[in-house]
C-alpha positions in Angstrom: 4.7 15.1 -13.7 3.7 15.5 -10.3 3.6 12.4 -8.4 2.8 13.8 -5.0 -0.6 14.4 -5.9 -1.0 11.0 -7.3 0.7 9.2 -4.2 -1.8 11.2 -1.7 -4.8 10.1 -3.6 -4.0 6.3 -3.7 -3.3 6.4 0.1 -6.3 8.2 0.4 -8.2 5.3 -1.7 -6.1 2.6 0.0 -6.9 3.6 3.9 -10.9 3.4 2.8 -9.8 -0.3 1.3 -8.2 -1.2 4.3 -10.9 0.1 6.9 -13.8 -1.7 4.7 -11.4 -5.0 5.1 -11.1 -4.3 8.7 -14.6 -4.3 9.5 -16.0 -7.0 7.3 -18.5 -9.0 8.9 -18.0 -7.7 12.2 -14.2 -8.7 12.6 -11.9 -6.1 14.2 -8.3 -7.1 13.0 -5.6 -4.8 14.8 -4.4 -1.8 12.6 -1.7 -0.6 15.0 1.0 -2.1 13.2 0.2 -0.8 9.7 2.3 2.2 9.5 5.5 0.6 10.3 5.1 -2.3 8.1 3.8 0.4 5.7 7.3 2.4 6.5 9.4 -1.2 6.4 8.1 -2.3 3.0 8.7 1.2 1.2 12.3 1.2 2.3 12.9 -2.0 1.2 11.4 -1.3 -1.9 13.3 1.8 -2.3 16.6 -0.2 -1.4 15.9 -2.5 -4.2 15.6 0.3 -6.6 19.0 1.7 -5.4 18.1 4.5 -3.7 20.7 5.6 -1.3 20.0 5.7 2.7 20.0 9.5 2.7 17.8 10.1 0.0 15.3 7.6 1.4 15.7 9.4 4.8 15.1 13.1 2.9 11.9 11.3 1.2 10.5 10.5 4.8 11.2 14.0 5.9 13.9 12.3 8.5 17.5 13.3 9.2 19.6 10.2 8.3 20.8 9.5 12.1 16.8 9.6 13.0 16.0 7.2 9.8 18.7 4.9 10.7 17.4 4.4 14.0 13.7 4.1 13.2 14.9 1.2 10.9 17.0 -0.8 13.5 14.2 -0.1 16.1 12.0 -1.9 13.7 14.2 -4.7 12.9 15.4 -5.4 16.4 13.0 -7.8 17.9 13.6 -9.4 21.5 12.0 -12.8 20.8 12.9 -14.5 23.8 11.6 -11.7 26.4 8.7 -11.3 24.6 7.8 -14.8 24.0 8.2 -15.5 28.0 5.9 -12.2 28.7 3.4 -13.6 26.2 3.0 -16.8 27.8 2.9 -15.0 31.1 0.2 -12.9 29.8 -1.9 -15.6 28.2 -1.9 -17.5 31.7 -3.3 -14.5 33.8 -5.9 -13.9 30.9 -7.1 -17.2 31.0 -7.5 -17.4 34.9 -8.9 -13.7 35.2 -10.8 -13.5 32.0 -12.7 -11.4 31.2 -10.1 -9.0 32.7 -9.1 -5.2 31.8 -5.9 -4.0 30.3 -5.4 -1.8 33.6 -5.6 -4.9 35.7 -3.3 -6.6 33.7 -1.0 -3.5 33.7 -0.5 -3.7 37.6 0.8 -6.8 37.6 3.8 -6.1 35.1 5.1 -2.8 36.4 9.0 -3.0 35.2 7.6 -3.9 31.2 7.7 -1.0 29.2 4.2 0.2 28.0 5.1 -0.3 24.5 6.3 -3.6 25.0 3.3 -4.5 27.1 0.9 -3.4 24.6 2.6 -4.9 21.7 2.3 -8.3 23.4 -1.5 -8.1 24.0 -1.6 -7.1 20.3 0.2 -10.4 19.5 -2.0 -12.7 21.6 -5.0 -11.2 20.0 -3.4 -11.7 16.5 -2.7 -15.6 17.2 -6.6 -15.9 18.1 -5.9 -16.9 21.7 -7.2 -13.9 23.0 -10.1 -11.8 22.1 -10.5 -7.8 22.5 -13.5 -6.6 24.1 -15.0 -3.2 25.5 -14.0 0.1 24.0 -10.6 1.8 22.9 -10.2 3.8 26.2 -11.1 0.7 28.3 -10.1 -2.4 26.8 -11.3 -6.0 28.1 -9.4 -9.3 27.2 -11.1 -12.5 27.0 -9.7 -16.0 26.9 -10.7 -18.0 23.8 -12.1 -21.4 24.0 -10.1 -24.5 22.6 -13.2 -24.9 20.5 -13.0 -21.5 19.1 -9.5 -21.6 18.4 -9.7 -24.3 16.7 -12.3 -23.3 14.4 -10.4 -19.9 14.1 -7.0 -21.8 13.4 -8.8 -23.6 10.4 -9.9 -20.4 8.9 -6.5 -19.1 9.1 -5.2 -22.3 7.3 -7.1 -22.4 4.3 -6.9 -18.6 3.8 -3.1 -19.2 4.1 -3.5 -22.0 1.8 -5.2 -19.8 -1.1 -2.5 -16.9 -0.2 0.3 -19.3 -0.7 -1.2 -20.3 -4.2 -1.5 -17.2 -5.3 1.8 -15.8 -4.2 3.7 -18.9 -5.7 1.6 -18.8 -8.9 2.2 -14.6 -9.2 5.5 -13.9 -8.2 7.3 -17.6 -9.0 9.0 -20.2 -6.8 9.4 -19.6 -2.9 10.8 -22.0 -0.2 9.2 -21.8 3.2 11.2 -18.9 4.8 10.5 -16.6 2.0 6.6 -17.4 2.2 6.8 -17.1 6.0 8.1 -13.5 5.9 6.2 -12.7 2.9 3.0 -13.5 5.0 4.1 -12.5 8.4 3.3 -16.5 9.2 4.9 -19.0 11.4 6.9 -21.7 9.2 4.9 -24.3 10.7 1.3 -22.9 9.7 3.2 -22.2 6.0 4.2 -26.2 6.1 0.5 -27.2 6.8 -1.0 -25.1 4.3 1.7 -26.1 1.7 0.6 -29.7 2.6 -2.9 -29.2 1.4 -1.9 -27.5 -1.6 0.6 -30.6 -2.6 -2.1 -33.0 -1.5 -4.6 -31.4 -4.5 -1.7 -31.1 -6.9 -2.1 -27.4 -7.2 1.6 -26.8 -6.3 4.6 -28.6 -6.9 7.9 -29.2 -5.3 11.5 -29.2 -6.3 15.2 -28.6 -4.8 16.9 -25.4 -5.9 20.6 -25.0 -6.6 21.4 -24.4 -3.1 19.4 -27.7 -1.9 16.4 -25.7 -0.6 13.2 -27.4 -0.9 11.0 -24.9 -3.1 7.7 -24.6 -4.2 5.9 -23.7 -7.3 2.3 -23.4 -9.1 1.3 -23.8 -12.4 -2.1 -22.6 -11.8 -4.3 -20.7 -9.5 -8.1 -20.0 -9.6 -10.3 -19.7 -6.7 -13.9 -20.3 -8.1 -16.8 -18.7 -6.5 -14.4 -17.0 -3.9 -17.3 -14.2 -3.1 -20.2 -16.6 -2.9 -18.8 -19.2 -1.1 -16.8 -17.2 1.3 -13.7 -19.3 0.8 -10.5 -17.9 -0.8 -11.9 -14.3 -0.8 -8.8 -12.8 0.8 -6.8 -14.4 -1.8 -9.3 -13.3 -4.4 -9.0 -9.8 -3.5 -5.4 -9.7 -3.1 -5.0 -11.1 -6.5 -7.6 -8.2 -7.9 -5.3 -5.7 -6.4 -1.8 -7.1 -7.3 -3.1 -7.4 -10.9 -4.3 -3.9 -11.2 -1.0 -2.7 -9.4 1.4 -4.8 -11.6 -0.4 -3.1 -14.8 0.0 0.4 -13.6 3.8 -0.6 -12.3 4.4 -2.0 -16.2 3.0 0.7 -17.8 4.7 3.2 -15.6 7.8 1.5 -16.8 7.1 1.3 -20.5 8.8 4.1 -22.8 6.4 6.3 -24.8 6.1 4.6 -28.3 6.9 1.3 -26.8 4.8 -1.5 -29.0 4.4 -3.5 -25.8 1.6 -0.6 -24.6 -0.5 -2.7 -27.2 -0.7 -5.7 -24.9 0.0 -3.6 -21.5 -2.4 -0.7 -20.0 -6.0 -0.7 -18.9 -9.2 1.4 -19.4 -11.7 2.9 -17.2 -15.2 3.2 -18.9 -18.5 4.8 -17.2 -22.0 4.4 -18.6 -24.9 6.4 -17.3 -28.4 4.4 -18.0 -31.4 4.0 -16.6 -34.4 1.7 -16.7 -36.0 1.9 -19.9 -32.5 3.1 -21.7 -31.9 0.8 -24.5 -28.6 -0.2 -23.5 -29.3 -0.6 -20.2 -29.0 -4.6 -19.5 -26.1 -4.3 -22.0 -24.0 -2.0 -19.4 -25.0 -4.2 -16.6 -24.2 -7.5 -18.1 -20.8 -6.4 -19.1 -18.9 -7.6 -16.3 -20.6 -11.1 -16.5 -20.0 -11.2 -20.3 -16.5 -10.6 -19.6 -15.9 -13.1 -17.1 -17.8 -16.0 -19.1 -15.4 -15.0 -22.3 -12.3 -14.9 -20.0 -13.2 -18.2 -18.4 -13.9 -19.9 -21.4 -10.7 -18.9 -22.7 -8.4 -19.9 -19.6 -10.1 -23.2 -19.5 -9.2 -23.9 -23.4 -5.9 -22.5 -22.8 -5.4 -24.6 -19.6 -6.7 -28.0 -21.0 -4.1 -27.3 -24.0 -1.3 -26.7 -21.8 -2.3 -30.0 -19.6 -2.1 -32.1 -22.7 0.8 -30.8 -24.3 2.8 -29.5 -21.2 4.7 -26.0 -20.8 7.1 -24.5 -23.5 10.8 -23.2 -21.9 9.8 -19.8 -22.1 6.0 -18.8 -21.5 4.6 -15.4 -22.0 2.1 -14.9 -19.1 -0.6 -12.4 -19.9 -2.9 -11.3 -17.3 -6.3 -10.1 -17.8 -8.1 -8.0 -15.3 -11.7 -7.0 -15.2 -13.8 -5.2 -12.5 -17.0 -3.3 -12.3 -19.1 -1.4 -9.7 -22.4 0.1 -9.9 -24.0 3.3 -8.3 -27.6 3.4 -7.9 -29.7 6.6 -7.8 -27.1 8.5 -9.2 -28.5 12.4 -10.4 -26.9 14.7 -12.9 -26.8 17.5 -10.0 -24.9 14.9 -7.8 
């Protein structure tokens, strides 16, 4: 087994997916933190699996001291200083809008460049400032209150659906855990949870430490692709299901009887108009979706009428399909 080749190809494919998401509908979300967040997530997962620090450092091609320094740097956050700088920058942008980064930098000569630029990124992330111009000469524009309200509502609905899928897939969680997972303010998480509690899709209870905790018994976003609502959660759910399937399959020993229920298959069909199975192939996804939806509805109706058993087996079925038209044998 050579995991290096596989990891390289997966990372390459994921960067294509991230780039597509980053440019969807003309949006330009900041990507500067992606590498650091990937590093932190990988470190946390390796530590969870019991890998020693020295080995983790070696896997990243770092000396132990350099690895520890990088981890500490990413963990340290001067919240009070950044908050003060953030408020000051926001006032300047609102009064000078539109204003170039060069102009703003001249007003903060004592602030380190990395801190200054990360604070600007935070303002853009929060939806209070828009980034225009070129990469070499960025221009910052203050967002109107009306635009902020619309953006905040869209973010609230996206958080609502993300929280629902996280609670259903990963199990119960409190507000702090959800905030850390989503990198969202606790107040935002509370607002999104209120929506879920109101429609009954999420329930709350108190854990053994007396902490209010939330759980979801069901999760489903209908027509996310068509309606444009919940598409973020739907895409995450697709990726999570595929990833969880592969991870569970890797953990099973050869010959394990559970391999009959765990795993996946990829099938390609080369057809054309006039081919006797052309329509059958193109309708495969719709047929599978219909059968899976009907079965989910039957199971859900029974569970709602009879309640869940103390120990439940959750089987997650994922189906996907893409089509490349105009493909020739030479290509």
